[in-house]
C-alpha positions in Angstrom: 11.3 -6.7 -31.0 8.6 -5.1 -29.1 7.4 -6.0 -25.6 4.1 -7.7 -25.2 1.3 -6.6 -23.1 1.7 -6.5 -19.3 1.1 -9.8 -17.5 -1.7 -8.3 -15.5 -5.0 -6.5 -16.1 -4.6 -2.8 -15.4 -8.2 -2.3 -14.4 -8.0 -5.1 -11.8 -4.8 -3.8 -10.4 -6.4 -0.3 -10.1 -9.3 -1.9 -8.2 -6.9 -3.5 -5.8 -5.1 -0.1 -5.3 -8.3 1.7 -4.5 -9.7 -1.0 -2.3 -6.5 -1.3 -0.3 -6.5 2.5 0.4 -10.1 2.2 1.5 -9.4 -0.7 3.8 -6.4 1.2 5.3 -8.8 3.9 6.4 -11.1 1.3 8.0 -8.0 -0.2 9.8 -7.0 3.3 11.1 -10.5 3.7 12.6 -10.5 0.1 13.9 -7.3 0.7 15.8 -9.0 3.5 17.7 -12.3 1.7 18.3 -13.2 0.0 21.5 -15.8 -2.1 19.6 -13.3 -3.6 17.1 -11.8 -6.8 18.6 -8.7 -8.8 17.5 -10.7 -11.2 15.4 -12.3 -8.4 13.3 -9.0 -6.6 13.0 -7.4 -9.8 11.8 -10.1 -10.3 9.2 -9.6 -6.8 8.0 -5.9 -7.2 7.7 -6.3 -10.5 5.8 -8.5 -8.6 3.3 -5.8 -5.9 3.0 -3.2 -8.6 2.4 -5.3 -10.0 -0.4 -5.5 -6.6 -2.2 -1.8 -6.0 -1.6 -1.0 -9.3 -3.1 -3.2 -8.4 -6.1 -1.1 -5.3 -6.6 2.1 -7.3 -6.4 1.4 -8.9 -9.7 2.4 -5.6 -11.4 6.0 -6.5 -10.6 8.4 -3.9 -12.0 5.5 -1.5 -12.8 4.7 -1.0 -9.1 6.7 2.2 -8.5 5.1 3.8 -11.6 1.6 2.6 -10.5 1.9 3.7 -6.9 4.4 6.6 -7.0 1.8 9.4 -6.9 0.1 7.7 -3.9 3.4 7.9 -1.9 2.9 11.7 -1.7 -0.9 11.6 -1.4 -3.3 11.4 1.6 -2.4 9.1 4.5 -4.4 6.0 3.5 -3.2 6.0 -0.1 0.4 6.6 1.1 0.1 3.7 3.5 -1.3 1.3 0.9 1.4 2.3 -1.6 4.3 2.0 0.8 3.0 -1.2 2.4 2.8 -2.8 -1.0 6.2 -1.6 -2.2 7.8 -2.8 1.0 6.1 -6.2 0.6 7.7 -6.6 -2.8 11.0 -7.1 -1.1 13.1 -5.0 -3.4 15.6 -2.6 -2.1 14.9 -0.1 -4.9 11.2 -0.1 -4.0 11.9 0.4 -0.3 14.2 3.3 -1.3 11.2 5.0 -3.0 9.3 4.8 0.3 12.1 6.3 2.3 12.5 9.1 -0.3 8.8 9.9 0.0 9.0 9.9 3.8 11.8 12.5 3.6 9.6 14.8 1.5 6.2 14.1 3.1 3.9 16.5 4.9 2.5 15.5 8.3 -0.5 13.6 7.0 1.3 11.6 4.4 4.2 10.9 6.8 1.6 9.3 9.2 0.5 6.9 6.5 4.1 6.1 5.4 5.1 5.6 9.0 2.2 3.1 9.6 3.3 1.1 6.5 6.9 1.0 7.8 5.7 -0.2 11.2 3.4 -2.9 9.7 5.6 -4.0 6.8 9.1 -5.2 6.3 11.6 -2.5 5.5 
């Protein structure tokens, strides 16, 4: 018996992945901005949560979908790690910790932000 198609649309999941990394870069800038208040930051984080939740529909496929991002630039690493941690699975969290151990300085910054913001 063969497995059926995934229970999600790959193109839509990819859009969530890209948008979350983009919003992560906006969040990083917002944290340093004197013009960005708590209300605007909260709205931005709600948008990020929506895209993260859109990624979570990939279920068991998440590590394969996000694995390369864990060793990428800081915003992509943040988005991948934050999503994997939100899945609440020990094996996914272990992937984040493994990536942190092998990360360069820029990537480690993104992974560290995800660990600070998400549940580990």
